[in-house]
LUMVEX-120935 format. One record per residue (C-alpha): x negated, y, z negated; residue number from 1. Coordinates in nm, 2 decimals. Layout:
<atoms>
atom x:X | y:Y | z:Z | num:NUM
...
</atoms>
This chain:
<atoms>
atom x:-0.60 | y:-5.04 | z:-4.63 | num:1
atom x:-0.67 | y:-5.00 | z:-4.25 | num:2
atom x:-0.97 | y:-4.78 | z:-4.15 | num:3
atom x:-0.75 | y:-4.50 | z:-4.02 | num:4
atom x:-0.55 | y:-4.50 | z:-4.34 | num:5
atom x:-0.88 | y:-4.49 | z:-4.54 | num:6
atom x:-1.01 | y:-4.20 | z:-4.33 | num:7
atom x:-0.69 | y:-4.00 | z:-4.39 | num:8
atom x:-0.68 | y:-4.09 | z:-4.76 | num:9
atom x:-1.04 | y:-3.98 | z:-4.81 | num:10
atom x:-1.00 | y:-3.66 | z:-4.61 | num:11
atom x:-0.68 | y:-3.56 | z:-4.80 | num:12
atom x:-0.83 | y:-3.65 | z:-5.14 | num:13
atom x:-1.05 | y:-3.34 | z:-5.10 | num:14
atom x:-0.75 | y:-3.12 | z:-5.13 | num:15
atom x:-0.54 | y:-3.23 | z:-5.43 | num:16
atom x:-0.21 | y:-3.05 | z:-5.46 | num:17
atom x:-0.21 | y:-2.94 | z:-5.09 | num:18
atom x:0.12 | y:-2.95 | z:-4.90 | num:19
atom x:0.06 | y:-3.01 | z:-4.52 | num:20
atom x:0.23 | y:-2.90 | z:-4.20 | num:21
atom x:0.19 | y:-3.17 | z:-3.94 | num:22
atom x:0.20 | y:-3.06 | z:-3.57 | num:23
atom x:0.38 | y:-3.34 | z:-3.40 | num:24
atom x:0.44 | y:-3.35 | z:-3.02 | num:25
atom x:0.57 | y:-3.70 | z:-2.99 | num:26
atom x:0.26 | y:-3.84 | z:-2.83 | num:27
atom x:0.07 | y:-4.14 | z:-2.97 | num:28
atom x:-0.19 | y:-3.94 | z:-3.16 | num:29
atom x:0.05 | y:-3.71 | z:-3.35 | num:30
atom x:0.30 | y:-3.99 | z:-3.41 | num:31
atom x:0.03 | y:-4.21 | z:-3.57 | num:32
atom x:-0.07 | y:-3.91 | z:-3.77 | num:33
atom x:0.29 | y:-3.87 | z:-3.89 | num:34
atom x:0.33 | y:-4.24 | z:-3.97 | num:35
atom x:0.00 | y:-4.25 | z:-4.16 | num:36
atom x:0.09 | y:-3.95 | z:-4.37 | num:37
atom x:0.43 | y:-4.10 | z:-4.44 | num:38
atom x:0.28 | y:-4.44 | z:-4.53 | num:39
atom x:0.03 | y:-4.27 | z:-4.77 | num:40
atom x:0.32 | y:-4.08 | z:-4.93 | num:41
atom x:0.15 | y:-3.74 | z:-4.88 | num:42
atom x:0.35 | y:-3.41 | z:-4.93 | num:43
atom x:0.41 | y:-3.27 | z:-4.58 | num:44
atom x:0.66 | y:-3.12 | z:-4.34 | num:45
atom x:0.67 | y:-3.15 | z:-3.96 | num:46
atom x:0.67 | y:-2.89 | z:-3.68 | num:47
atom x:0.76 | y:-2.95 | z:-3.32 | num:48
atom x:0.74 | y:-2.71 | z:-3.02 | num:49
atom x:0.96 | y:-2.77 | z:-2.72 | num:50
atom x:0.82 | y:-2.57 | z:-2.43 | num:51
atom x:1.10 | y:-2.70 | z:-2.20 | num:52
atom x:0.85 | y:-2.75 | z:-1.92 | num:53
atom x:0.94 | y:-3.11 | z:-1.84 | num:54
atom x:1.32 | y:-3.11 | z:-1.84 | num:55
atom x:1.47 | y:-3.42 | z:-2.00 | num:56
atom x:1.12 | y:-3.55 | z:-2.10 | num:57
atom x:1.07 | y:-3.25 | z:-2.32 | num:58
atom x:1.42 | y:-3.31 | z:-2.48 | num:59
atom x:1.33 | y:-3.68 | z:-2.54 | num:60
atom x:1.01 | y:-3.58 | z:-2.71 | num:61
atom x:1.20 | y:-3.35 | z:-2.94 | num:62
atom x:1.46 | y:-3.62 | z:-3.01 | num:63
atom x:1.20 | y:-3.88 | z:-3.10 | num:64
atom x:1.02 | y:-3.66 | z:-3.36 | num:65
atom x:1.35 | y:-3.53 | z:-3.50 | num:66
atom x:1.49 | y:-3.89 | z:-3.53 | num:67
atom x:1.18 | y:-4.02 | z:-3.70 | num:68
atom x:1.19 | y:-3.74 | z:-3.96 | num:69
atom x:1.57 | y:-3.75 | z:-4.01 | num:70
atom x:1.57 | y:-4.13 | z:-4.08 | num:71
atom x:1.30 | y:-4.08 | z:-4.35 | num:72
atom x:1.41 | y:-3.75 | z:-4.51 | num:73
atom x:1.11 | y:-3.56 | z:-4.38 | num:74
atom x:1.16 | y:-3.18 | z:-4.34 | num:75
atom x:1.16 | y:-3.10 | z:-3.96 | num:76
atom x:1.10 | y:-2.76 | z:-3.80 | num:77
atom x:1.16 | y:-2.68 | z:-3.44 | num:78
atom x:1.10 | y:-2.40 | z:-3.20 | num:79
atom x:1.22 | y:-2.39 | z:-2.84 | num:80
atom x:1.04 | y:-2.17 | z:-2.60 | num:81
atom x:1.12 | y:-2.13 | z:-2.23 | num:82
atom x:0.74 | y:-2.10 | z:-2.15 | num:83
atom x:0.78 | y:-2.11 | z:-1.77 | num:84
atom x:1.03 | y:-1.82 | z:-1.77 | num:85
atom x:0.80 | y:-1.63 | z:-2.00 | num:86
atom x:0.51 | y:-1.69 | z:-1.76 | num:87
atom x:0.72 | y:-1.59 | z:-1.46 | num:88
atom x:0.82 | y:-1.27 | z:-1.62 | num:89
atom x:0.50 | y:-1.16 | z:-1.79 | num:90
atom x:0.23 | y:-1.36 | z:-1.63 | num:91
atom x:-0.06 | y:-1.52 | z:-1.82 | num:92
atom x:-0.23 | y:-1.86 | z:-1.86 | num:93
atom x:-0.01 | y:-2.15 | z:-1.94 | num:94
atom x:-0.24 | y:-2.32 | z:-2.19 | num:95
atom x:-0.33 | y:-1.99 | z:-2.36 | num:96
atom x:0.04 | y:-1.88 | z:-2.39 | num:97
atom x:0.14 | y:-2.23 | z:-2.52 | num:98
atom x:-0.13 | y:-2.21 | z:-2.79 | num:99
atom x:-0.02 | y:-1.86 | z:-2.89 | num:100
atom x:0.35 | y:-1.97 | z:-2.93 | num:101
atom x:0.27 | y:-2.28 | z:-3.13 | num:102
atom x:0.02 | y:-2.13 | z:-3.37 | num:103
atom x:0.24 | y:-1.82 | z:-3.43 | num:104
atom x:0.52 | y:-2.07 | z:-3.52 | num:105
atom x:0.29 | y:-2.28 | z:-3.74 | num:106
atom x:0.15 | y:-1.98 | z:-3.93 | num:107
atom x:0.49 | y:-1.84 | z:-3.99 | num:108
atom x:0.59 | y:-2.18 | z:-4.15 | num:109
atom x:0.27 | y:-2.18 | z:-4.36 | num:110
atom x:0.36 | y:-1.84 | z:-4.51 | num:111
atom x:0.74 | y:-1.90 | z:-4.55 | num:112
atom x:0.73 | y:-2.26 | z:-4.67 | num:113
atom x:0.43 | y:-2.23 | z:-4.91 | num:114
atom x:0.23 | y:-2.48 | z:-4.71 | num:115
atom x:-0.15 | y:-2.50 | z:-4.73 | num:116
atom x:-0.26 | y:-2.59 | z:-4.38 | num:117
atom x:-0.18 | y:-2.71 | z:-4.03 | num:118
atom x:-0.27 | y:-3.07 | z:-3.96 | num:119
atom x:-0.34 | y:-3.17 | z:-3.60 | num:120
atom x:-0.41 | y:-3.51 | z:-3.45 | num:121
atom x:-0.75 | y:-3.43 | z:-3.28 | num:122
atom x:-0.96 | y:-3.75 | z:-3.28 | num:123
atom x:-1.31 | y:-3.86 | z:-3.18 | num:124
atom x:-1.24 | y:-3.88 | z:-2.81 | num:125
atom x:-1.11 | y:-3.52 | z:-2.81 | num:126
atom x:-1.44 | y:-3.42 | z:-2.97 | num:127
atom x:-1.64 | y:-3.59 | z:-2.69 | num:128
atom x:-1.42 | y:-3.42 | z:-2.42 | num:129
atom x:-1.46 | y:-3.08 | z:-2.59 | num:130
atom x:-1.84 | y:-3.12 | z:-2.58 | num:131
atom x:-1.85 | y:-3.18 | z:-2.21 | num:132
atom x:-1.59 | y:-2.91 | z:-2.15 | num:133
atom x:-1.79 | y:-2.66 | z:-2.35 | num:134
atom x:-2.11 | y:-2.76 | z:-2.17 | num:135
atom x:-1.95 | y:-2.71 | z:-1.83 | num:136
atom x:-1.85 | y:-2.36 | z:-1.94 | num:137
atom x:-2.21 | y:-2.27 | z:-2.06 | num:138
atom x:-2.11 | y:-2.26 | z:-2.42 | num:139
atom x:-2.36 | y:-2.19 | z:-2.70 | num:140
atom x:-2.44 | y:-2.39 | z:-3.01 | num:141
atom x:-2.10 | y:-2.31 | z:-3.17 | num:142
atom x:-1.90 | y:-2.45 | z:-2.88 | num:143
atom x:-2.13 | y:-2.76 | z:-2.84 | num:144
atom x:-2.11 | y:-2.84 | z:-3.21 | num:145
atom x:-1.74 | y:-2.94 | z:-3.16 | num:146
atom x:-1.44 | y:-2.91 | z:-3.39 | num:147
atom x:-1.46 | y:-2.89 | z:-3.77 | num:148
atom x:-1.25 | y:-3.14 | z:-3.97 | num:149
atom x:-1.13 | y:-2.83 | z:-4.17 | num:150
atom x:-1.15 | y:-2.49 | z:-4.02 | num:151
atom x:-0.97 | y:-2.20 | z:-4.20 | num:152
atom x:-0.61 | y:-2.32 | z:-4.20 | num:153
atom x:-0.65 | y:-2.61 | z:-3.95 | num:154
atom x:-0.71 | y:-2.96 | z:-4.08 | num:155
atom x:-0.81 | y:-3.25 | z:-3.85 | num:156
atom x:-0.84 | y:-3.57 | z:-4.06 | num:157
atom x:-0.85 | y:-3.81 | z:-3.75 | num:158
atom x:-1.17 | y:-3.67 | z:-3.61 | num:159
atom x:-1.38 | y:-3.98 | z:-3.71 | num:160
atom x:-1.12 | y:-4.21 | z:-3.54 | num:161
atom x:-1.15 | y:-4.33 | z:-3.18 | num:162
atom x:-0.85 | y:-4.34 | z:-2.94 | num:163
atom x:-0.88 | y:-4.72 | z:-2.94 | num:164
atom x:-0.83 | y:-4.73 | z:-3.32 | num:165
atom x:-0.53 | y:-4.51 | z:-3.29 | num:166
atom x:-0.37 | y:-4.72 | z:-3.02 | num:167
atom x:-0.44 | y:-5.05 | z:-3.22 | num:168
atom x:-0.29 | y:-4.89 | z:-3.54 | num:169
atom x:0.02 | y:-4.77 | z:-3.34 | num:170
atom x:0.08 | y:-5.12 | z:-3.19 | num:171
atom x:0.02 | y:-5.31 | z:-3.52 | num:172
atom x:0.25 | y:-5.07 | z:-3.71 | num:173
atom x:0.51 | y:-5.06 | z:-3.43 | num:174
atom x:0.49 | y:-4.68 | z:-3.39 | num:175
atom x:0.72 | y:-4.54 | z:-3.12 | num:176
atom x:0.57 | y:-4.27 | z:-2.91 | num:177
atom x:0.61 | y:-4.10 | z:-2.57 | num:178
atom x:0.37 | y:-4.05 | z:-2.29 | num:179
atom x:0.32 | y:-3.69 | z:-2.15 | num:180
atom x:0.29 | y:-3.73 | z:-1.78 | num:181
atom x:0.10 | y:-3.40 | z:-1.76 | num:182
atom x:-0.19 | y:-3.58 | z:-1.93 | num:183
atom x:-0.25 | y:-3.78 | z:-1.61 | num:184
atom x:-0.25 | y:-3.47 | z:-1.40 | num:185
atom x:-0.59 | y:-3.34 | z:-1.30 | num:186
atom x:-0.47 | y:-2.98 | z:-1.26 | num:187
atom x:-0.63 | y:-2.91 | z:-1.60 | num:188
atom x:-1.01 | y:-2.91 | z:-1.64 | num:189
atom x:-0.99 | y:-3.12 | z:-1.96 | num:190
atom x:-0.79 | y:-3.39 | z:-1.78 | num:191
atom x:-1.06 | y:-3.40 | z:-1.51 | num:192
atom x:-1.31 | y:-3.49 | z:-1.77 | num:193
atom x:-1.07 | y:-3.72 | z:-1.95 | num:194
atom x:-0.95 | y:-3.92 | z:-1.64 | num:195
atom x:-1.23 | y:-3.90 | z:-1.39 | num:196
atom x:-1.57 | y:-3.78 | z:-1.51 | num:197
atom x:-1.61 | y:-3.93 | z:-1.86 | num:198
atom x:-1.49 | y:-4.29 | z:-1.77 | num:199
atom x:-1.75 | y:-4.29 | z:-1.49 | num:200
atom x:-2.03 | y:-4.16 | z:-1.70 | num:201
atom x:-1.95 | y:-4.40 | z:-1.99 | num:202
atom x:-1.94 | y:-4.69 | z:-1.75 | num:203
atom x:-2.28 | y:-4.60 | z:-1.61 | num:204
atom x:-2.43 | y:-4.51 | z:-1.95 | num:205
atom x:-2.28 | y:-4.71 | z:-2.23 | num:206
atom x:-2.47 | y:-4.53 | z:-2.50 | num:207
atom x:-2.36 | y:-4.19 | z:-2.38 | num:208
atom x:-2.11 | y:-4.12 | z:-2.66 | num:209
atom x:-2.37 | y:-4.20 | z:-2.93 | num:210
atom x:-2.61 | y:-3.95 | z:-2.77 | num:211
atom x:-2.34 | y:-3.69 | z:-2.76 | num:212
atom x:-2.26 | y:-3.74 | z:-3.13 | num:213
atom x:-2.62 | y:-3.70 | z:-3.22 | num:214
atom x:-2.64 | y:-3.38 | z:-3.02 | num:215
atom x:-2.32 | y:-3.25 | z:-3.18 | num:216
atom x:-2.44 | y:-3.33 | z:-3.53 | num:217
atom x:-2.76 | y:-3.14 | z:-3.46 | num:218
atom x:-2.57 | y:-2.84 | z:-3.32 | num:219
atom x:-2.33 | y:-2.85 | z:-3.61 | num:220
atom x:-2.62 | y:-2.84 | z:-3.87 | num:221
atom x:-2.79 | y:-2.56 | z:-3.68 | num:222
atom x:-2.46 | y:-2.37 | z:-3.65 | num:223
atom x:-2.39 | y:-2.40 | z:-4.02 | num:224
atom x:-2.74 | y:-2.28 | z:-4.10 | num:225
atom x:-2.69 | y:-1.97 | z:-3.87 | num:226
atom x:-2.34 | y:-1.91 | z:-4.03 | num:227
atom x:-2.51 | y:-1.89 | z:-4.37 | num:228
atom x:-2.75 | y:-1.62 | z:-4.24 | num:229
atom x:-2.47 | y:-1.42 | z:-4.07 | num:230
atom x:-2.24 | y:-1.44 | z:-4.38 | num:231
atom x:-2.41 | y:-1.13 | z:-4.53 | num:232
atom x:-2.33 | y:-0.92 | z:-4.23 | num:233
atom x:-1.97 | y:-1.05 | z:-4.22 | num:234
atom x:-1.94 | y:-0.95 | z:-4.59 | num:235
atom x:-2.08 | y:-0.60 | z:-4.52 | num:236
atom x:-1.84 | y:-0.54 | z:-4.23 | num:237
atom x:-1.54 | y:-0.68 | z:-4.42 | num:238
atom x:-1.62 | y:-0.44 | z:-4.71 | num:239
atom x:-1.74 | y:-0.13 | z:-4.53 | num:240
atom x:-1.65 | y:-0.17 | z:-4.16 | num:241
atom x:-2.01 | y:-0.09 | z:-4.09 | num:242
atom x:-2.34 | y:-0.26 | z:-3.98 | num:243
atom x:-2.67 | y:-0.07 | z:-3.97 | num:244
atom x:-2.88 | y:-0.06 | z:-3.66 | num:245
atom x:-3.15 | y:-0.22 | z:-3.86 | num:246
atom x:-2.93 | y:-0.52 | z:-3.95 | num:247
atom x:-2.79 | y:-0.53 | z:-3.60 | num:248
atom x:-3.14 | y:-0.56 | z:-3.44 | num:249
atom x:-3.22 | y:-0.86 | z:-3.66 | num:250
atom x:-2.92 | y:-1.06 | z:-3.52 | num:251
atom x:-2.99 | y:-1.32 | z:-3.25 | num:252
atom x:-2.74 | y:-1.36 | z:-2.96 | num:253
atom x:-2.61 | y:-1.68 | z:-3.13 | num:254
atom x:-2.56 | y:-1.50 | z:-3.46 | num:255
atom x:-2.37 | y:-1.22 | z:-3.28 | num:256
atom x:-2.15 | y:-1.49 | z:-3.13 | num:257
atom x:-2.08 | y:-1.62 | z:-3.48 | num:258
atom x:-2.01 | y:-1.26 | z:-3.60 | num:259
atom x:-1.78 | y:-1.18 | z:-3.31 | num:260
atom x:-1.59 | y:-1.51 | z:-3.33 | num:261
atom x:-1.53 | y:-1.46 | z:-3.70 | num:262
atom x:-1.36 | y:-1.12 | z:-3.64 | num:263
atom x:-1.20 | y:-1.25 | z:-3.32 | num:264
atom x:-1.38 | y:-0.98 | z:-3.11 | num:265
atom x:-1.40 | y:-1.08 | z:-2.74 | num:266
atom x:-1.75 | y:-1.22 | z:-2.67 | num:267
atom x:-1.78 | y:-1.02 | z:-2.34 | num:268
atom x:-1.83 | y:-0.71 | z:-2.55 | num:269
atom x:-2.16 | y:-0.83 | z:-2.68 | num:270
atom x:-2.36 | y:-0.71 | z:-2.37 | num:271
atom x:-2.16 | y:-0.39 | z:-2.38 | num:272
atom x:-2.25 | y:-0.33 | z:-2.75 | num:273
atom x:-2.61 | y:-0.39 | z:-2.66 | num:274
atom x:-2.59 | y:-0.13 | z:-2.39 | num:275
atom x:-2.47 | y:0.14 | z:-2.63 | num:276
atom x:-2.73 | y:0.06 | z:-2.89 | num:277
atom x:-2.95 | y:0.34 | z:-2.76 | num:278
atom x:-2.66 | y:0.57 | z:-2.65 | num:279
atom x:-2.57 | y:0.89 | z:-2.82 | num:280
atom x:-2.35 | y:0.87 | z:-3.13 | num:281
atom x:-1.98 | y:0.87 | z:-3.07 | num:282
atom x:-2.00 | y:0.62 | z:-2.78 | num:283
atom x:-1.73 | y:0.37 | z:-2.84 | num:284
atom x:-1.61 | y:0.03 | z:-2.71 | num:285
atom x:-1.24 | y:-0.04 | z:-2.70 | num:286
atom x:-1.13 | y:-0.39 | z:-2.83 | num:287
atom x:-0.83 | y:-0.54 | z:-2.64 | num:288
atom x:-0.75 | y:-0.84 | z:-2.86 | num:289
atom x:-0.42 | y:-0.89 | z:-3.04 | num:290
atom x:-0.58 | y:-1.12 | z:-3.30 | num:291
atom x:-0.86 | y:-0.88 | z:-3.38 | num:292
atom x:-0.80 | y:-0.63 | z:-3.67 | num:293
atom x:-1.05 | y:-0.39 | z:-3.51 | num:294
atom x:-0.96 | y:-0.16 | z:-3.22 | num:295
atom x:-1.29 | y:0.00 | z:-3.15 | num:296
atom x:-1.67 | y:-0.03 | z:-3.21 | num:297
atom x:-1.82 | y:0.31 | z:-3.25 | num:298
atom x:-2.19 | y:0.40 | z:-3.23 | num:299
atom x:-2.30 | y:0.62 | z:-3.52 | num:300
atom x:-2.63 | y:0.77 | z:-3.61 | num:301
atom x:-2.76 | y:0.47 | z:-3.79 | num:302
atom x:-2.52 | y:0.19 | z:-3.70 | num:303
atom x:-2.20 | y:0.06 | z:-3.56 | num:304
atom x:-1.86 | y:0.14 | z:-3.72 | num:305
atom x:-1.58 | y:-0.12 | z:-3.68 | num:306
atom x:-1.27 | y:0.09 | z:-3.65 | num:307
atom x:-0.94 | y:-0.08 | z:-3.75 | num:308
atom x:-0.58 | y:0.03 | z:-3.70 | num:309
atom x:-0.55 | y:0.11 | z:-4.06 | num:310
atom x:-0.84 | y:0.36 | z:-4.05 | num:311
atom x:-0.61 | y:0.61 | z:-3.88 | num:312
atom x:-0.44 | y:0.80 | z:-4.16 | num:313
atom x:-0.09 | y:0.93 | z:-4.15 | num:314
atom x:-0.03 | y:1.27 | z:-4.03 | num:315
atom x:0.02 | y:1.51 | z:-4.33 | num:316
atom x:0.30 | y:1.77 | z:-4.36 | num:317
atom x:0.25 | y:2.13 | z:-4.43 | num:318
atom x:0.34 | y:2.31 | z:-4.76 | num:319
atom x:0.41 | y:2.68 | z:-4.68 | num:320
atom x:0.50 | y:2.95 | z:-4.93 | num:321
atom x:0.51 | y:3.32 | z:-4.94 | num:322
atom x:0.26 | y:3.50 | z:-5.17 | num:323
atom x:0.22 | y:3.86 | z:-5.29 | num:324
atom x:-0.15 | y:3.89 | z:-5.24 | num:325
atom x:-0.46 | y:3.70 | z:-5.14 | num:326
atom x:-0.68 | y:3.55 | z:-5.43 | num:327
atom x:-1.03 | y:3.66 | z:-5.51 | num:328
atom x:-1.16 | y:3.30 | z:-5.48 | num:329
atom x:-1.07 | y:3.08 | z:-5.18 | num:330
atom x:-1.04 | y:2.70 | z:-5.14 | num:331
atom x:-1.10 | y:2.52 | z:-4.81 | num:332
atom x:-0.78 | y:2.32 | z:-4.88 | num:333
atom x:-0.56 | y:2.63 | z:-4.89 | num:334
atom x:-0.53 | y:2.90 | z:-4.62 | num:335
atom x:-0.38 | y:3.25 | z:-4.65 | num:336
atom x:-0.24 | y:3.38 | z:-4.32 | num:337
atom x:-0.07 | y:3.69 | z:-4.20 | num:338
atom x:0.28 | y:3.59 | z:-4.10 | num:339
atom x:0.31 | y:3.87 | z:-3.85 | num:340
atom x:0.01 | y:3.75 | z:-3.65 | num:341
atom x:0.14 | y:3.39 | z:-3.62 | num:342
atom x:0.31 | y:3.30 | z:-3.29 | num:343
atom x:0.60 | y:3.06 | z:-3.33 | num:344
atom x:0.58 | y:2.76 | z:-3.56 | num:345
atom x:0.28 | y:2.64 | z:-3.76 | num:346
atom x:0.19 | y:2.27 | z:-3.71 | num:347
atom x:-0.08 | y:2.02 | z:-3.81 | num:348
atom x:-0.20 | y:1.78 | z:-3.54 | num:349
atom x:-0.51 | y:1.57 | z:-3.48 | num:350
atom x:-0.79 | y:1.76 | z:-3.30 | num:351
atom x:-0.84 | y:1.70 | z:-2.93 | num:352
atom x:-1.13 | y:1.73 | z:-2.70 | num:353
atom x:-1.16 | y:2.10 | z:-2.58 | num:354
atom x:-1.00 | y:2.25 | z:-2.90 | num:355
atom x:-1.17 | y:2.57 | z:-2.99 | num:356
atom x:-1.14 | y:2.84 | z:-3.26 | num:357
atom x:-1.22 | y:3.21 | z:-3.26 | num:358
atom x:-1.43 | y:3.20 | z:-3.58 | num:359
atom x:-1.47 | y:3.48 | z:-3.84 | num:360
atom x:-1.79 | y:3.67 | z:-3.79 | num:361
atom x:-1.86 | y:3.54 | z:-3.44 | num:362
atom x:-1.78 | y:3.73 | z:-3.11 | num:363
atom x:-1.66 | y:3.43 | z:-2.92 | num:364
atom x:-1.51 | y:3.09 | z:-2.99 | num:365
atom x:-1.65 | y:2.75 | z:-3.10 | num:366
atom x:-1.55 | y:2.40 | z:-3.01 | num:367
atom x:-1.39 | y:2.19 | z:-3.29 | num:368
atom x:-1.62 | y:1.91 | z:-3.18 | num:369
atom x:-1.92 | y:2.13 | z:-3.25 | num:370
atom x:-1.78 | y:2.23 | z:-3.58 | num:371
atom x:-1.75 | y:1.87 | z:-3.68 | num:372
atom x:-2.10 | y:1.79 | z:-3.55 | num:373
atom x:-2.25 | y:2.08 | z:-3.76 | num:374
atom x:-2.06 | y:1.94 | z:-4.06 | num:375
atom x:-2.22 | y:1.60 | z:-3.99 | num:376
atom x:-1.87 | y:1.43 | z:-3.98 | num:377
atom x:-1.92 | y:1.07 | z:-3.87 | num:378
atom x:-1.76 | y:0.98 | z:-3.54 | num:379
atom x:-1.55 | y:0.71 | z:-3.70 | num:380
atom x:-1.40 | y:0.97 | z:-3.94 | num:381
atom x:-1.31 | y:1.22 | z:-3.67 | num:382
atom x:-0.99 | y:1.05 | z:-3.58 | num:383
atom x:-0.85 | y:1.17 | z:-3.92 | num:384
atom x:-0.95 | y:1.54 | z:-3.86 | num:385
atom x:-0.66 | y:1.78 | z:-3.82 | num:386
atom x:-0.63 | y:2.13 | z:-3.68 | num:387
atom x:-0.37 | y:2.39 | z:-3.77 | num:388
atom x:-0.20 | y:2.54 | z:-3.47 | num:389
atom x:0.07 | y:2.78 | z:-3.37 | num:390
atom x:0.24 | y:2.81 | z:-3.03 | num:391
atom x:-0.06 | y:3.01 | z:-2.90 | num:392
atom x:-0.39 | y:2.89 | z:-3.05 | num:393
atom x:-0.59 | y:2.67 | z:-3.29 | num:394
atom x:-0.60 | y:2.86 | z:-3.61 | num:395
atom x:-0.82 | y:2.64 | z:-3.82 | num:396
atom x:-1.02 | y:2.31 | z:-3.83 | num:397
atom x:-0.87 | y:2.19 | z:-4.16 | num:398
atom x:-1.13 | y:2.18 | z:-4.44 | num:399
atom x:-1.41 | y:2.31 | z:-4.23 | num:400
atom x:-1.34 | y:2.64 | z:-4.05 | num:401
atom x:-1.07 | y:2.91 | z:-4.00 | num:402
atom x:-1.02 | y:3.15 | z:-3.71 | num:403
atom x:-1.01 | y:3.52 | z:-3.73 | num:404
atom x:-0.69 | y:3.58 | z:-3.54 | num:405
atom x:-0.43 | y:3.50 | z:-3.81 | num:406
atom x:-0.61 | y:3.53 | z:-4.14 | num:407
atom x:-0.46 | y:3.75 | z:-4.40 | num:408
atom x:-0.64 | y:4.07 | z:-4.53 | num:409
atom x:-0.58 | y:4.32 | z:-4.80 | num:410
atom x:-0.37 | y:4.53 | z:-4.57 | num:411
atom x:-0.13 | y:4.24 | z:-4.47 | num:412
atom x:0.23 | y:4.30 | z:-4.58 | num:413
atom x:0.36 | y:3.94 | z:-4.53 | num:414
atom x:0.13 | y:3.67 | z:-4.65 | num:415
atom x:0.18 | y:3.30 | z:-4.66 | num:416
atom x:-0.01 | y:3.02 | z:-4.84 | num:417
atom x:-0.06 | y:2.71 | z:-4.62 | num:418
atom x:-0.16 | y:2.37 | z:-4.78 | num:419
atom x:-0.13 | y:2.01 | z:-4.69 | num:420
atom x:0.19 | y:1.85 | z:-4.83 | num:421
atom x:0.26 | y:1.49 | z:-4.90 | num:422
</atoms>
């Protein structure tokens, strides 16, 4: 068994029973990956993305992969995306948009086809390129530690193999592949490292790759150690959507990076979060990231609340009925109003900044925000606070306060009971 075959066999032996989705572009790396998986008789399906960026060449890439799979009875999945048209109409970064398209496609196949993970053909040379690319971008330990062989749903069994080994295997096993001309273009930063900088450095310093591997292994070990320390905070946020200021203050910058990366929160918000550490409670940072399940980071009295889309409750309906008289004992969940004092239609809506109520027993009015503050309602829960209104005024801050203008009394002749419905 060839070394590449041994590497793949050993890597896949860790996951007995797994069914794989191979991402195959038609280039040498992914075609060797495909051929090795087929030779080892592993259970897999194939996914190919045609971005239609290179005209006939893109079509020939698709035809090659499809033909290979068809001749061997391998399940083949295809998505065609007019990437350039999408960029012209909506803007954006080509590499970023291409990645979004393919991984959305891959993940949908994982879910719908009961597959366990996406397999990519990243190899040892890719790992070296990534190190230098991350270094040029001032990346931290996480970036410099390189790609993991298995990360969430992405599996990279060829990481221990060099490009030369892959080329030799392809030639000795008569694997057909296609060259992507864009790989020789230095318009992309990775290609500058691949085609110009690294060949020069490796020629001048033959042991350079060995040194890089040593550094990456050190960074990987340190990163794994830091991940273990951060896991407690990840679990806390996952379970409670909250981290205390005491815990937050113990995190190093690198640990914050791990935390933010885990939840897919943009790293540029780390300095902003540090700024509001000593701000008044209620200060919030908005998260603009489609992959992140959180939409805001809110400063509370003793910590930060991670607000998700799901934390915003559905707007309740009103249950209104006529009653003969008001009860002797009242509940804050049921209001008794004088129908003749109400202007127009009663509605429940979320409270807004500036809302105020003419409270019972006070000469003036009070802001709803002050009512919630007095009641010590956390800022992260205030988005679910409703007020009862008519066409003229705010009648009540539901569950906390009622105004004097519409409340029913013993002299009222037309009384209604108002409750939250379902």
